[in-house]
N, C-alpha and C positions, 0 to 999 in steps of 0.2 A: 505492499499500499504505498503511496506516495504521500511525504510528510508534507504540512505544511509549511512557509516559509515562516511565521510565526513560531514554530518550532525552534528553528537557528538563531532567529533575531532575537529572542528574548536573552539571547546570552550575550548580544554585545552591546557595550556600552552606549550610554545615549550622548553623551557629550561629543562636538565634532570635533575632528581630527582634520587638523590641516595637511596635505599632501604636499611630499618632497617630491625635488628635481629629480627624475629619473634619467638624468643626463649619464650617457654612459661613464661610469666612473674609469680614471687614469688606468689603474691597472688591468681593466676588461680590455680597453683598447690596446695596452701593450699587448695582453695575450694576443688577442687577435690580429695584431701587427704580426706578431712573432710566427702565427700559423699561415700567413700568407708568405713570410719570408722562407718558411721550413719547407711546405711542400714540393716545389719547384726543383729544389735542393736535393730533397730525401730523392725526391722521380730519377734526377740523372745521375745521383750517387747509385741508386738502385741498378741502374740500368748500365752504366760503364763496368759495375763490379759483377753482373752477372753476366753480361754480353762481352766487355772485354773490346778489343780490336775489332769484333764483328759489329759492333754498331756503327762505326766510321765509316766501315764498308758499307752497310746499310744506306747509313743518308748518303755517300756520294754514289750508290746507284739509283736511289729517292732522289735526283737533283730537282724534280718539281712537280709538287703533290698540288692535282687540281679537286680542289674539294666541292662537294654538292651535299646540301641538308634539306632533309623534307621532315615537314611539320616543325619547322625551323623554331618557333617563338621568338626568344629576343636573341637569335643567332649564337647560341651557346658553343656552337662547334666551334665558329670562330674565333669567339672569345678564348675558348679552351686552348686552339692550336697555339694563338698568340702569346698566351701563358706560358704553353711549355716552350715557345722559342725564345722569349724574354727569359725564361729562368735556366737557359740551354748554358753549358761552360765556351767561353768565347772561342774555343777552337774548333768549335762544332756549331755555333751559331749560325755562322755564315752558309753553310750546308743547308741549314732547313729553308726552304722556300716553298711556300704554298700561296694558290690563287683560289679565289671562291668564284666557281665555275654557274653556279645554281641555287636557289634557293626556292623551296615551295610553305606557304603560309596560306590560310585560309582565312585566318581571323584579320580584320580590319586593322586595327592598331598594332599589332607588332608585325605586320606588312609595310605599312606605311614607315616604321621605324627602320626597317631591312633596308628599305629604298631610300630615305632621306638622310638617316644618320650615319656619319662618316666621322664620327669621334670614337665611337664606339665599334665600328668595324665598317672596312671597307667593301661593299658586295662584289663590285667588280664585275660580275657576271648578271645574269637574269632574276628578277624574282618574280615565280609564278605563283598562281590560286591552289588549285585543287592538284593534287597527284593521281585523284583516280581517272584522268584523261588517258593515262598509260594504260590502264586496264582496259578500257574500250569498251565498257557495259556499264550499263546505267543501275542504277539501284535497284529499281524493279525488277530488273531482265536477271542480277545478280540473288535478289532475295527469292525470288520463285524456285532457285535449285534447292534442292533438299540437303541431300547431305554434304561433305566438306569436300570430297573428292569432286563432284559433280559441279560444286563452285568454282575448285581451280581450273578444271577442264574448259570449262568455259570464259575466262580471264585467258587463260593459256591460247586457245582457238580466236578471238576476237583481235580484230587490227588495233595498233598500238598508235596512236597519236604523236607525229613528230613536232609539232607545233603547238604553241599555246601562247594565250596575252600574258605578254609581259609587261609588269605594272613597272619596270624600270624605263624601259624604252618607250612605253606606251603603244606598242602594236605585237603583233603576231613573231615570235621568235622560235627559232629552233633549239631544242632541249638537245643541251649539250651533254657530252659523256663526262663521267669523273673517276679519278681514280680509286678514291675515298668516297662514301657515302653515309650518312649519318643521321639518324632520325629517331622519334618516339613518335608509335601511331597511338592516335586516341583509346585512352584506358579504362573508358566507361565501361566497356563488358566484362571486364576484370576484375575493378576496383571493388573493394569492401563498401564503398557507399552508391555503387550502382545498383543495379538488377542482376549483375553477373549471368547475362545471357550466351557468353561465349560466342561459338562461332555462328548462333544465330542474331546476333546483332550487325547491325548495317556498317559500323565501323571496321568489320574485317574486310569489307572491300577497300579500305584506304592501307591497309597492312598487306594484302596481296598485290594491289597495284604496285606498291613500294619493292615489294620482293620480285615483281614481274621486271619490273625498271632495271635493277639490279644485274637478273640473270640474261636480260636483253644487250643490257650496256655493255656486260663482262666485266661489269666493276670490279677492281681487284681486291678492296677490302670493304666493309661495312660495319658500323656498330650502331645497336637497336635498342632504346630504352624504355621500359615499362614500369607497370608495379610487379610485384612478387608474384601475381597469381597469374601470367602471363605464361601459358604453357610451352615447355623448351619444345615440346614435341609437334606444336604447331609451327613453330622456327625450323625443326627439322624435316618437317614434311615438305615447306616453302623452300629450304634446299637441302635437296639430297647429297646424299653423302660422299656419293660419287663423284661431285662437281665442287662441292664447297665442304669446308671445316667449320663448324659452331661450336664456340666455346662460353659459357655462362659465367658471369660474374656476380655476385649478391652485393649491392652497395649500402651501406648505412652511412649519414651525417656522421654517426661518431668513428666512422672508420677514417676521415678526415680531418679529424679535430673538433667537432662540432657538437660533442656530446650534450653540451646542455643548453645549445642555443635553439637549434632547430631539429624537428623527426622528420626524415622521409627516407623510406627505404624502398629500395629501387633494384628492377634486375636487368644486368646488362648482358645484351648477345653481342659476341664478337664473330665478324663472319670473314673468312678468308677462303678467296677461289685459288682451288688447288693446283689449278696449271698456271696461274700466274703469279702466284707467291708461294714462299716458302716461308715455314715458323720457325725463327731461330728460337724462342723461348715459350714457357708455357705462359698465359696471359694470367691466370688464377694465380702461379707461384708468384709473379712479378707485382701483383696488387697487393698480395699478401705482404711481401717485402716493404713495399711502399708504406704501407698504411699501418705497420709497428712503430715507425719514427713518428706519424703523425697524432697515435692514439695518446703519445706521452703529453701533448699538449692539450689542455683544456681550457673551454671557452665556456661563457655562464650568458643567459639572457640578456643581462643589462648591456652588455658588449654590443648589439646591434642597434641601440638607441642614439642615433647619432644625427637626426632629423635637425636641421636648423629651424631658426623662426620662419623664413620665407615656405619651407617643408609644412611647417604644421599649420601656416595661415593657409597654405594652397589646398591641403586637406578640410580647411575650416570650409573654406569656400565651394570645395566639391560637394559635402552635405549639405549647404545652404541650399545650393539648389536643386537638390532632391529631395529636401525635409522642409524648406522653410527657414525664414529668417531664426536666428537663436545669435546670440554673445559666447556663451561657453559651449564647448562640447557636449556637457552631460545635458543642456536643452535641446540639444539635437536628434537625443536619441527617443524612439518611439518608447510607447508605454511597456511593450514587450521586454524590450531590451533594458528598460530601466529596470522592472521586474526582476528579470534574470541577473541582474548587476548586484540587486540588493540580496538574492539568493545566494551568490558567489561569495558574496563577503562575509554574510554571516556563516557560510559552511568553512570558509576560510578562517575565519574565528575559532570556531568549534573544533577545528582539526588541528589547525596549528598553535593556536593559543597567542594570534597576533594579529595585528591590524592589517590587513591587504594594502590599506593607503600607506602603509610604513615599510613595505615588504619591495625592493627592487624586483624581486624575482615572479611577481603576483601579475598575470596575462590571463585573460578572462575572453573566450567567445561568447558574444553575445548573441550570436544567430540561434544557438542552441536552447532550451529548456533547462536552466540551471535544477530545478527541482528532480528532472528525471534522469539529468545526464550532466556529468562535470567536465567539458570539455575547457582544462584548465592548463597552468604550469605545474599545477600542485601535484601532478600524477607523476613525474621524475623531473620535474626543476627544467624542463625545456618546453620552449613555444609550444602550443598547441599546432597540429598539423594543419598544413593550408589546403585547401579545396577549392572548388570553384563556386562561384556566389556563395562565397562563405558568411557572410554579412563583416561585422566588428570584432577585431581582435582588439580589447581594451588592455590597454597600461594604467594599472590602479592607482601608482605610485605618481605618475604624471597627471592622469584625469586624462587621456585622452585616448584617441586609437592609434595601432601602429600604422604608421606613413608608408607609401609606396618604396620610397626609398629605403627605409629599414626592413622591410620585407626581402627587397633583392641584396643588404649587407649578411641576413640572416641566411639566405641561401648562397652565400659566398662570392657575390659581387663586390668588388672593391671600389667601391663607390664614393670613399672621402679620399682628399690629396692624400692622408697617410698613409691608406691601405694600397693605395696606386702606387705609392714611393715604394712598398714593402713587396707587391706583387711584380714591380717592374713595368708597368703597363697601365693604360688610360681604360675605364669602361663608365664613360659617363651617357646621360639618356636624355633627352630633352623634358622641360618641366613638363609638355603637354603630354608625354607619354607616362611622368611621376604620378600624373592625378589620376589615370586609368589603375594605377599600381596595382592596388586591393583585388581588382576584379581579373587581374591575370596570372592567379596564380596558378593554375593547372598550364599554362603555356612554359613555364620556368622549370627548367633543368638545375639540377644542383651543379653549380659550374665546377666546383674542385674535383667534383667525384664523375662529372662527365670527362673534364682533361685528363684526369688520373686513369680513365678507361681508354681515352683516346690515344694515350701514350703508346700501347701495344702495337698500332697501323706502324709506327718506324720502327 
């Protein structure tokens, strides 16, 4: 039976408590900067120790890498590769050369970012819309097929489109081939939040179209990211053993130093073309060696609270447009969110014997009912899991929502000058995009985890 809020509220003192500033403490910022400096170093040290002279030969052989990304989001693939290059030893840095050939993204805001933002990455090539054009089958025709084998046969027989509308050049462009492809197909069919329809969900067409493109183009290597529920058996059916080698890596944010800051467990599949590539090391073993060094560095939720006054003002204006006028953030909350916040505070006080407004580690997801389900940082002292249409994640110490800039920092993007200096690269997003940051969690890959997995391609 669900207990009423009164059951918890009676334990909370009636006196008002002034909120403290939740600005990231100096030691937290230092730990985050240390992490950004440490992971490229650990990555290259492990590669050199394990591969020795073979890594130099590999980089000399692959003089120019043509990169293609599908379901691109914010262009995490490009950012990851740039970070890998920035952290490389001086003797190897000049050997790493890559070019963005193409990107596929259906969401409007990330697609505009891929086209226009030159500070974050230089697309260089074309930015297309839906990758399903390579499948050559409409959604209705695809869903009419009953079994998985029937769907795969239908896609294999269909004619592939060679040209698609390019948002970079505003005309139809030829879809270029790439040496390396990366992407994360829609996860709603296998996510814990979704209905878990699996192969019966329409988004299966996206994944199979991506697989068809890789096989037809004879792409040398590819990386696929999805939730941990994505079946490896489906990947092996799409890429037969005779032609491709599939390796699976389970990643968590705690593996790359984000133990206490964000929770994001994902499955990466690394696919190699057997005829065009030769594997020189086991990706799982390399990943294990790299993460052993990164797990020693600890970060806390307060480390990502880096928003400036301007970012906070932008977030307030965004909420005002949606919900009407209001001076403070609390007045912009809906009645349901206010009730949820009240329940969270009462439960936090009852469980931890501490006022959440004085605790820098208190973060609440106001989109859920606090009486039936507590989605908060109290579970394991980490930021609540991010998802699409997630509503507001509330920092009770600062009395405001987590901004788009802070969400990106929690996912490993170096969004401040200090972090950019530590990472050896720039990663700036325009203000127009940061206003939409909280609504784009489903489009974000964890940048460091993606880059660490991408390193196996070299």
